[in-house]
C-alpha positions, 0 to 999 in steps of 0.5 A, a space after each residue: 131324843 133318846 134315838 140321837 142320843 144312842 146313835 153317837 155312842 153307837 158311832 152311827 153313821 149318821 149320827 153327830 158328836 152331841 155336846 151339851 149345846 147343841 143337844 139343848 138345840 135339838 131339844 129346842 127344835 123338836 118342841 116347835 116342831 110338836 108346837 109347844 106353848 112359848 109361854 111355858 117351860 122350857 120357853 119360860 126359863 132358858 137357863 134351866 131348861 139347858 142345865 136340865 138337858 145336860 144333866 139328862 144327856 150326861 146321865 143317859 150318855 153314862 148309862 149307854 157307856 157302861 158295860 153290861 155284865 155277862 149273864 149270871 150262871 147260877 150253879 150248883 151250891 153241891 161242892 163234889 166231896 167224892 173221888 173222880 168226881 170232878 177234874 179241873 185241867 188247864 195249863 199255864 207257863 213256867 215262870 222259868 226259864 232252863 239251859 240245855 247242853 249243846 255238844 258239837 265237834 266234841 265242845 258242848 256249849 249251854 243254850 238258853 231254852 224258851 218258856 215250857 208250859 205245864 199240864 196239871 189234871 187236879 181232883 176236886 173233891 180230895 184236891 189231889 193232883 193226878 197228873 201232871 206232864 211238860 209240854 216242850 212249847 209256850 203253846 201246847 197242843 192236842 197231842 201234850 193234852 192227851 198225854 196229859 189224859 193217858 196219865 190218868 189211866 196209866 201208872 205213874 213212874 217216879 222221874 230218875 232224880 238227878 239233881 243234888 238235894 232232890 229226892 221223893 218221899 217214902 209215899 210221894 207220887 200220884 193216885 196211879 202209882 197206887 194200885 191198879 184199881 185207881 187207874 180204872 175210875 169212873 171220872 165224872 167231870 172233867 171241866 176244861 177251858 175254851 182253848 183250841 187244843 181242848 175243843 180238837 174231836 181228838 181230845 172230846 173223844 178221850 174224854 168222854 169215849 175211853 175215859 167215860 167223862 163229861 168234857 165240860 169247857 165252862 164260859 170264855 173267859 171265867 177261870 173262876 169256875 175252875 179255881 182249884 187249878 188255878 191255886 196250884 199254879 200259884 202254889 207252884 209259882 211261889 218255888 218257881 220264883 226262887 230262881 233266878 232265871 225267873 220271868 215273874 208274874 208282871 212286867 215290874 216284878 223285881 223277881 225277874 231275871 236282871 237284863 244283865 244275865 239275859 243274854 247269857 244261859 240259865 243255871 238252871 237245866 231243863 232236866 233240874 225244873 223238870 225234877 224239881 216240879 215232879 218232886 213238887 208236885 207229889 209232895 203236895 199230895 202228902 201234904 195235910 189240908 185244913 179243909 180235909 181236916 188234917 188229912 193228906 189229899 192221897 190218903 183221902 183219895 185211898 180212903 175213899 177207894 176203900 170204904 166207899 162205892 166209886 165206879 170203875 171203867 171197864 177194863 177193855 174200851 173195844 174196837 175203835 181209834 186209839 186217843 192217838 190215831 186218825 183215819 183219813 180217806 185218800 184215792 190211790 194212784 198210779 206211780 210215777 217211776 214205776 208201776 207201784 200204787 201209791 197214797 199221797 198223805 201230808 206231801 209224801 207218796 205212800 207205797 207198800 204192798 199193802 197196795 200192790 193191786 192193779 184194781 185199787 189203782 183210783 179207788 178211795 181207801 182209808 188210811 190210819 195213822 198216828 198223830 206221833 209219827 206218820 211214818 208208817 200207815 196202816 190202809 183199809 178199805 172203805 167197808 174196814 177190811 184191812 190192806 196192810 200197811 204203808 211206809 213213807 219215803 226213805 228221807 222221811 224214816 230218820 226218826 219218828 215225827 208227828 203231823 205239825 212237825 211234818 208240815 212245819 218242815 214242808 212250810 221251809 221246803 216251800 219257802 226256799 230255806 233247805 231243799 226237799 231231797 233230806 228234809 229231815 236232815 236239813 231241818 236238823 242242820 237248820 235247826 242246830 245253825 239256829 241254836 242260840 235261839 231260844 224257840 230253836 234251842 228247845 226244838 232241839 231237846 224236842 228232837 232229842 226225845 225223839 231219837 232214842 238209841 234204839 228207835 232205828 229204822 226198819 232196814 237198820 234193825 237187827 236180824 237173827 243169824 240162821 242156824 247153822 244147819 241153814 248157813 251158807 259160808 258164801 252167802 254169809 259172806 256176801 251178806 256181810 259185804 253188804 253196808 248198811 243202809 244210811 241217808 246218804 245213799 237216798 241222795 247217791 240214787 238221786 
């Protein structure tokens, strides 16, 4: 009979929808098959037998349908008290939307931006914020996590505050801005959740190899294991919800932005929002805490560094790939239009003097690239002998772009959104045409950060003029007449 109830609960193919009457009838049939005496219970009192079957069915169904709790994990009751012994890292959406100004045809128009994310790293022993960075996306990737981990070992520099009324405290900042020893601590355990960005090989290599720490990803759906970092986000939302463009904590939050204002760009700019978050994080490190005996987290960190034997990491990391570097094995192929060998990577043909050797054709080589900028690849033999660098076509050399951006552009090309003759230029025009969408407007902001003034193509870099003894007037006049390279020349040659 229990097997019959389990079949009804698990919705088996041979199960049935049990009711008290059907279950009582099945129970009577079962007793008949066992030759149960007719002059005994439950044949003598049918009503009492039926009620007993009903109560047994309901109680059993309730027990089987109750959700099973996860096995309890009993951890250590000793909380970390030493600095850098345990670090919590997590990211969350910033519950406020900002705006940005786009200048087009000498006219400036504000646009609404999509949601951004805040990545935080906090020390458990002292409660001090160690690093914080803004990801211009609702879903941070592994590069954003690497940028946060890199701040742990790089000196912190304050932002140039432009919003009126904002200023850093006299000693406000992160511990990495105090001394070079604060950039070289030996981290113990770095606790993260099971997000895909945290589980990437680059993040694991950064935590284990470069930081010399232990990566702990915890149990799924168990945020209480990192309660300290969750408390940081709740504390930050108290000030972020003061802006009228806040998204609120839940759909019925009265602090949410009213519907009549959702079509217009917010009053708070993205720059001002970043400055506010930076000031709030650094000022918290100067706030006295009751659990520290009215001592600020920054003072507690300094005291431990001065009076305790905290281990430090080695200054040199040794040979190996950097945090943002990846390696891949490819085959050298013969060129289509010329005999120059090439390698194919992410839909582009890379050429250079490193491959100008006929013996390399149809041979396997290893390429090393930076995931933030794939315009140039370093080529080595499988044995590790360096061959040199190869570059992408001129149409992909306008500005630095990552692997994810290259994949997105190639996807739009395959969907016939724009042509492949000038993918970066067409992608910029496509983004400008859709700047009224918050997500595309946020893409424009990321593009502006990828295109600094000094980031130009190699053929656009200035060359020191020759000395007067080596100057040839005729040659100098001919060189001055040569036009500067621009992307339109690639279109004309095609």
